[in-house]
N, C-alpha and C positions, 0 to 999 in steps of 0.2 A: 527217251532220247536215243539216238541210232549210235553204235557203238567205234562210228568213223568220228563220231562231234566231241571235242574238245569237252571235257568235265574240272570248272576252275572255278571255285565260287566268286571269283574278282574279276573275271575277263571282262564286265560289263561299266567295272568303274576303273580299270588300268587303261592311260592317257602317253600313248607316244611320246617321247619327247621330239619335240618339233625345233630344230634351233635359227639363228637369223636368217631370216631371208636376206640373205646379203646384194645378191644381184638385188634385188628389189629399193632394197634400203641404197644404197647405191644411183640405179634411176633415178629414185625420187629426190635427193640431191645433187643429180647432177654431176658426180663424179666416179671418178675408175672404184673401182672396190677394194684398189688396195690403197684407195685415198681417205677409206671412213674409217671412223676414229670409234674400234670399238673396246667399250670401257663395258661392256656388258658381260661376260662368262668370269671375272678372276683369273683373265690370262698373264703372263708377263712380257708384258710390252717390248724387254731388251730382249727377247729370247733367252735360248737357248748358247752358253759359252762357245766362242768361233772353234775351240778346237772337240765341238761336237759336229761337226760339218766334214773338215777333214781325216777324223777316224772313221765319219761311216762313208767316205768315199777310199780311205786306205783299208777298209775291212775286208777280207779277202776269203772270209769260210761264209758265207750268206747260204751257200750249199749244203752248208751241215746245219743242223739241230744244234740251238746253245749250250754250252756247258755254262751253269753258271755258279759256280763256286768262287772265282775272282770277287762278282757281283755281290753276291752275297756276304764275302768276308768286308768288304769295301763296305757294305752300308750298316754290318755291327760295326766298325769301328767310328763311322761318321755318328752312329745312333747312341754307342758307348753300353751295347748288351753283345753278349755271345753268340758269333753267327748260329748256333744251334735254337736261336730264340726268333729267329729273322724267319717269315713265311712269305715270299714275291708274289709280286699279283699282277694282272694285267689291267692295272689300272688300279688305284683303292674300292673302287666301284664290285670290281670280281668281286674280292674279300671278305666288302659288305655282306653281298649275297653268301659267299662262303661260311661265314661266320655264321648268320642265321641260320644255314644247313646246319653246321656244328652244332650249333646250341639249342636251337628251338624247334619242337616235334613242328607238324602239321595241328590248325585247332589251338598252341600254346601262344604266348604274346612276344612279343618285341614294345619294350618303353620309350617313346620320344617323348620331347615336351617344344613344341612346337610356339613359334617358325622356327623350322631348320629345315637341315639336307632333304631333299625331296626322297634320295634314292634311298633311306632307312624305311620308306612308307612302301615305297613301290617294292625294293627287295623280299619288306615284309608280305605282302599279299601277295605275287608272286611265288613265294613260298607258302602258301596255302595258311599265314600265321596271323591273329588278330595284332592290332592296333591298340596301345592304350597310350591315352594321350595326359601328359600332364601338363596343364600352359605354362608361359613364363609369366612372369611380374609385371606391371603396369611398363618396368623400366627396362625390360626383353631379357633382368638377369635369371639364370636357374632357379626355380622352388624347389628347393631342395627337400623342403615339408611335404608339400603336393606327391612327388614321386616315391618318397617314402608312404607316404597311405595309400599309394594305388599301389603299391607291390605288397605289402602286408597287408592288402585287403583280402587274399585270396581270388576266388572265382570271380573275376568281377567283367560286366560288359565291354566287348569291344568297340568299334567304332560306330558297325550298326547295328551296334545295340541285343546282341545275342550273346548268351554266356558264352564266356571263353575260358579257356586255361590259367593255369599262372604265368605271372613273367616270366622269362626266364634272361633277356639282354635287355640290353641299357645301352641306348646311345648318345653318348655328349659328346659337343663338338668345339672343341678349345680350341686357337679364338674361335667364337660363333661363326655360323654363317645361315643367315645374313645379318647377322648384328656385331660383328665385329668385335663383341666382347669374347675375353680370356675369362676360365673355369677356375679361381684358387684350388689350391693346390689339395689345403685343407676341405674343400667342399667337396670336390676327387676321393678325399680318404674316406668323409662320410656314404658318402653313396657304393665306396666299395665295401660297407659293412652290411648294407644290404644282401639277402641271398639270392643272388641274382648274375650274372656275367657283366663286367662292364666294359663297354670299346669306350673310349676317349678316341676321337677323330682327331686328330694332329695336323690336319693338312695343310695349313698356316701359322705355320707353329715356329718358322723360321721368322715371321715378322714379326712375332710379340709372344705375351704370356709364357709362363716356366712348364717347360713341356714335364710330366708324368710320367719318364720313364723311371725315375730315383726310386716310384713306389711297387714297381717293379717283382723285386727280390721280393719282397714282403705279401704280396698279395696275387696270388693264385686266378686269381679269378676277372684280373685286368687284363685288356688287351688294348694296345697302341696302333692306334691307323695311321699312315703317311704317306706322301705321295711326289712327285720328281715335276708334276705337271702346273705348279706356280714357283716355288724356289725357283725352279732350275730352269723355269721354261722351258719345259716338255713336256706341253697339255698334249701334242699330238700323237708322241710316241707311247702313251699312256703305259706308265708301270710307278707302280704302289708297294709299299709294302706294311706285314703286320708286325707286331712286337708283342712277343706270349709267351707266356713260362710253358718248359720242360713237356709234358708228355701231350698239351694243346695244343703247341707248335707242331709235335709228331703229328696229331690224328690233322692236325688244319693244314699240312704239307701233304698229305697223304691225299686229301680229299681235291687240290689245284690238278687240272688237269695237265701231263706231260706238255712238256715247251711255251706254258703259258703265255710267257713274258717274250717275246721276237725278239730276236739277234740285234735287231738297229736299238733298240731301246736298252738293251744291254750294253750295247759299246757305248752308246751317248751320254747313259749316267758313267760310266767308269771314266768316260774325257771328263766329265762333268766334278768327277771326284779330283783330279788330277788337276784342275782350274779351279779348284774348290776357291779362292781368296779374289779372283775374278767373278765368280757368279757372285759370292757372297756380298762382296763392293756392292754390283747391282744392286742386293737386298738392302743395303743401305739407302742404296739412293730412292730406292720406292717408299722406306719410312720415312724419310725426311720430305719427296711430294706427297706423302699421306698426307703426314702434317701440315704443310700450307696447301694444300688443298682444304686440307678443313677450313682452315682459317680464312679462305676463297668461297666457301660456301656458304661460310657463317654467316658474309657478307650480302649472303642474298634473302632477305625479310622474310618471304614465302619458305625458306628454305629451313631445319633442322638437324646439324647431323649430328650423329650419335658418334660419341668416341670408340675409333678402332682398334685394333691390335694386329688387322689384317693387312690385306692386301685391297680394301677397298673401300668404299663407307657408305654404308646404311643412312640415309636423309628420309625426314618427316616433313611431308611436303603440307602446308598452311592454306588453307584460302583458295584453294584449286585443287583439280582433280591430278592424281599423281599419275596416271594414263594418259590424259591431256600433256604432261611433262614430257613422258617419254614419248610421244606423238610428235610433238612439236621439235625435239632435236634430233629428229630425223631429219629434218628440212635441212640441217647444216649440216649431213652425215653424220652425225654423231649419234652412237647405240650405247642406251646405260638398260639396266634393268629394270623394268615393272613387275608386276606380281597381281596373277590371278585370286590366290588365297586372300577368303575376307579375312583375314587376321594381319594382311599386310598391305591393304588395298588403300592406304596414305603412304606409302613408302614405296622409297626409290633407291634403286644398288647402285652405287658408281666406283666400277673398277680405279684402281693409282693407273694412270698412263705415265709416260714422259711425258716433262714440261711443256714442252708446246702442245702435247695435246690435252694437258690438265689447263692450261691456259686457255684453250680458244674453248672450252667447255663453260668456265665460269662467262667468257664475252660470251659467249649463245646463252648461257641461264639469266645474264647481265639485261641482253635485249628482251629480252620473254620477262622482263619486270615490269 
């Protein structure tokens, strides 16, 4: 192989992320892009606090590198931890990548429980790490016994079947994506007894479930991930944070790139905290809409919604092709999530929208009966 050629064992299996083609969807439905009903990516349809736009327009220091002190303190107050335990990231995705680099050497293993968030597998492969899978139970709940057997088994095969090193990092999502199910704290405590670092991804924690923050003081091997993308309506600004103990927080802080969080995201987050009551009211509205939409979806004979504590609802499609449902909804200008993963071939995932959007979705599904 030429010295100029990239040398990476997973290059042929890595797939670039392909976002929805909004222009094509709008053309198909005969509507403007702004009129599409986007229930596909778990975004917040209410958007950020109105104070965010005002703060972004008033900020006069975009020509300087940002100082994160105020943001770090504000996040710490919100999360209920010391500021020294907060590490900021350019979205939670950057922190997933950094955590794998911090805890897992190339050839060692990351443990996941599919179906789950795709970035764990992606970042593990980018960093030349193996991926060990402990599938969920039939009801999509975490199988702690399967995870324990995998971790305690020593050197075990990776996804490609080759012998790989020991498991070093476990990712648990609560509430889960795409299941929407929360993981009980006693289950997380059980997993924390394993000889590896446990990352609890709480991207959707504002919508339901019980946070694992109370476990941080007693568990050095716990890391909690969060994001402003969902609850705060800031998906386009890319801001996440990690909560972790002592020296581990210090090491992760050293690894992040200088000024990895842009000034606009910092300003928007601080404005969000200044308007926290209004933002949390929107979260409460989405929870109400989630419950109402679940009832509406339950009335569709060929849909089986999974109880959710997130801002989306996973539905099993019975008696027809799930991908066809996704495709048919495009005729109405409605985008929902289908899956290429064979484990999820019978499912679609629907982001909770505004009341008018949810009503339009249920009407369209009713016409497809």
